[in-house]
C-alpha positions, 0 to 999 in steps of 0.5 A: 211179970214186971222188971224193977228199975232203980235209979240212985240218982234220977236228977242227974242229967246223964240218967234223965233221958234213959230213965224217961224212956225206960219208965215209959215201958209198961212192963218196967216198974220203978223202985226207990231202993234195991231189992233182993231179986235182980233189977235193972239199974240206971247209973252214970247214963248206963242201963245195967243189971244189979241185985241187993249186992249193989253197990259193993257188987258192980252192975252187969252192963252190955259194954262193947268198948272196954273190959272183956270186949276190948281185951278180946278184940285187941288180944283175943287171937283174931281169926285164930280163936276158936269161935272164929274157926267154928263159924267159918270166918277163916273161909269168908270174912263177911259171913252173915251170922245170926246169934240167936241166943245173944245174951250180953252180946259178947260173942256177937261183938267178937264175930262183928269185929272180925268182919262178920255181919251179925244179927243178934236175936234176944227174947228176954225183954230185960236183956234186949234192953241192955243190948239196946243201951249197949249199942247206943253207947257204942255209936258214940265211939268213932273208932269202932264205927265199922263194927257198930254198923256190922252189929244189929239187934232184933227181938224174939226167938227162933221159936217165935214166928214173929222173929222175921229173918228172911231179909237177913238170910243167915249163912251161919246160926250160932247158938249158946243157950244158957246151960243149967247152973252147976254151982254158985262157987267162987269159980262162977263169975258173979256177973254170970250168976246175976245174969242166970238169976234173971234169965233162968235156964233155957229149958227149950234150948233143945228145940232151937236146933231144928229151926236153926238147921232149917234157916241156916244156909251153911252151918249151925254152931252150938257152944256148949260146956266141954262135958255137956251132952249134944243139943237135942241129943244130935251128934254134930258133924264135927267139934272144936274142943277147948279148955272148958267149952266146945263148939259143935258144928252142924254142916249143911254145905261148904262156906264159899 
């Protein structure tokens, strides 16, 4: 199925190059007005995800430089935050971590900002395209140059033999599969509802655990809603439990 692409100002110089490159993809089809279903949008030189609520509802972008990403980098608690403890960054700063369900790249960016070498793996073509654009824009920020060099992207899935990971040799694999949406209440962020509408549930999420355990050298970390069942029904070695989520840790050997 083709993804739809809308550009409200195609003649603007900031949009032209991105529009040219994106419309050259055979699985992208340009539209002349917004539609009800989620669609890609190019505006102000950025590639985002929007729906019929645009422009009242702002598009979802991969933004590593401001907003939530900047707040977590500056004020998120550093190596003391739950994700850092779960993946083992307190034991080794430059861990090789494969984020095998990259999504919008937010957790991957946090781990890279704390010193990890992170490879993001994303199988949805539209989301992968958003990540490519976010990384491209990050490359223009000299202050974050060191983080940008520790953050890389590949297309595919742990369930896809074409996703070659042998050269990266991850010590840790991080999984945060899309959990079935419980509601569209005001408590659920609109951007996550939009993202869920595009990607859907990770119906094969349970199948990710076995290959992750085969590939990871030291541990697999699975982020889950606090009350959710264990992935694939397999109990973890230990868990870090937060207010609304938990990190299940499947240990293979000590990180050193």
